[in-house]
C-alpha atoms as one frame of an Amber mdcrd trajectory, in Angstrom:
protein
 165.447 -24.442 184.106 167.433 -25.998 187.401 164.065 -25.426 189.281 161.550
 -27.332 187.044 160.879 -30.566 188.202 160.971 -33.264 185.494 158.833 -36.201
 185.003 158.477 -38.902 187.932 158.201 -36.240 190.486 154.905 -37.270 192.486
 154.486 -33.661 192.294 153.614 -34.118 188.665 151.172 -36.253 189.020 149.226
 -34.535 191.890 145.890 -32.113 191.533 147.057 -28.662 192.984 145.207 -26.457
 195.664 142.842 -23.374 194.489 144.624 -20.138 195.371 143.092 -17.818 198.040
 142.995 -14.106 197.377 145.051 -11.937 198.470 147.909 -13.318 196.985 150.948
 -13.648 199.621 154.447 -12.244 198.733 155.372 -15.658 197.510 152.566 -16.230
 195.473 152.894 -12.549 193.848 156.785 -13.353 193.234 156.174 -16.575 191.456
 153.849 -15.224 188.915 156.188 -12.615 187.814 158.982 -14.863 187.896 156.912
 -17.789 185.654 156.219 -14.940 183.140 159.771 -13.491 183.394 160.729 -17.269
 182.811 158.678 -17.543 179.675 159.662 -14.573 177.922 163.648 -14.965 178.789
 163.506 -18.516 177.424 162.009 -16.917 173.869 165.148 -14.470 173.882 167.778
 -16.288 171.882 170.515 -14.004 173.625 169.065 -14.870 177.386 168.085 -18.278
 176.377 171.784 -19.304 175.755 173.167 -17.451 178.231 171.338 -19.085 181.133
 170.736 -22.109 179.291 166.925 -21.954 179.282 164.743 -24.220 177.069 161.965
 -22.278 175.283 158.450 -22.558 176.395 155.195 -20.912 175.841 153.556 -22.231
 178.926 154.583 -23.151 182.745 152.353 -24.285 185.545 153.182 -23.848 189.137
 153.525 -27.585 189.544 156.436 -27.957 187.195 158.223 -26.192 190.041 157.067
 -28.421 192.873 154.624 -26.074 193.567 151.243 -27.469 194.179 149.103 -24.280
 193.377 146.320 -23.832 190.478 148.800 -20.894 188.352 149.643 -21.164 185.428
 151.706 -18.457 182.973 151.203 -18.575 179.145 153.668 -16.144 176.707 152.843
 -17.128 173.297 154.629 -14.595 170.812 153.417 -13.273 168.110 154.900 -14.541
 164.189 155.317 -10.432 163.372 158.184  -8.327 164.439 157.727  -6.088 166.948
 153.777  -7.168 167.905 152.255  -7.631 170.993 152.147 -11.683 172.314 149.245
 -13.158 171.255 148.442 -13.981 174.880 150.196 -13.483 177.976 148.984 -14.058
 181.073 149.015 -15.023 184.551 146.342 -17.725 185.137 144.934 -18.110 188.504
 142.773 -20.975 189.363 142.071 -21.608 185.735 138.620 -23.580 184.537 137.436
 -24.621 181.201 134.107 -23.826 181.628 133.079 -24.657 177.657 134.657 -26.145
 174.667 134.076 -26.741 170.969 132.840 -30.420 169.614 135.638 -30.162 167.244
 139.279 -31.690 167.999 142.536 -30.224 167.090 146.253 -31.439 167.358 149.682
 -30.123 166.558 151.279 -31.481 163.802 154.684 -31.648 165.462 153.513 -32.994
 168.299 153.552 -31.736 172.041 156.951 -30.742 174.376 157.003 -29.924 177.913
 159.705 -28.612 179.994 159.366 -31.338 182.311 159.964 -33.881 179.718 163.265
 -34.175 178.469 162.725 -36.967 175.722 160.986 -36.323 172.393 157.531 -38.408
 172.565 156.040 -38.603 169.571 152.278 -38.853 168.738 149.180 -36.502 168.193
 148.299 -34.817 171.469 144.409 -34.543 170.694 142.695 -31.553 172.352 139.716
 -29.171 172.317 139.856 -26.694 168.909 137.830 -23.959 171.463 137.935 -23.513
 174.682 135.876 -20.673 176.835 137.546 -20.201 180.225 137.562 -18.439 183.368
 140.217 -17.153 185.530 142.209 -14.790 188.004 144.757 -12.521 187.609 147.254
 -11.745 190.301 145.113  -8.895 191.587 141.916 -11.235 191.968 140.175  -9.831
 189.131 137.898 -12.509 187.132 138.861 -13.008 183.462 136.602 -14.785 180.914
 138.076 -15.595 177.549 137.480 -17.705 174.326 140.778 -19.428 172.874 141.128
 -21.555 169.881 143.635 -23.468 167.958 147.477 -22.771 169.319 146.257 -20.674
 172.105 143.741 -22.814 173.164 145.979 -25.961 172.810 149.123 -24.501 175.153
 146.141 -23.392 177.786 144.707 -27.221 177.807 148.388 -28.479 178.387 149.136
 -26.449 181.293 145.575 -26.489 182.735 146.392 -30.526 182.867 149.452 -29.746
 184.210 147.445 -28.438 187.481 145.380 -31.397 187.573 148.061 -33.982 187.731
 148.224 -35.129 184.098 150.563 -35.079 181.434 150.530 -34.351 177.700 151.705
 -38.079 176.479 148.492 -39.339 178.494 146.582 -37.959 175.728 148.813 -40.100
 173.010 147.054 -43.005 171.636 149.760 -45.694 172.749 148.924 -48.126 170.205
 148.765 -45.981 166.987 150.471 -42.133 168.034 149.714 -40.548 164.844 146.165
 -42.086 164.516 143.686 -39.358 164.288 139.541 -39.499 163.591 138.579 -37.738
 160.221 137.065 -34.885 161.935 140.530 -33.892 163.902 142.314 -30.990 162.885
 145.813 -31.413 162.480 147.625 -28.092 162.785 150.903 -26.898 160.904
């Protein structure tokens, strides 16, 4: 957690650079450490031992590294089941999205933000994105609801956008009729 930069650091407001392949040794290590951090942060014993705040997503700019790399690890609600999504995404790009929007009932949090920021963060309900894995293989996936929201949050980080930029400052809990609030 000590290496995660906090809001106010200028790197969080910069657009990160495209990553070239093959990855350098440092970039390969970064990818492994990012996904390992997320997994460890979700393990109650390890999280307590290392004083880790739980997270489901992490972007390289949050580590003060201006590269278009994100890690996502969303565990399943079922015991011993495979994660819903566990991936390193390099140069991720949303190529299409739904007209429908959604937001999380409890709002969003961020490992780079040490305060509660009340309000709905309205995002696309469904997205299709392309990205490369650490080996340089291209992928195209479709996500909806919570996984789509998590990935959009992380892609915002590589574009210099914070989640609270999406909150209506005048009426933080106001949503249009066509927005689905996910509990």
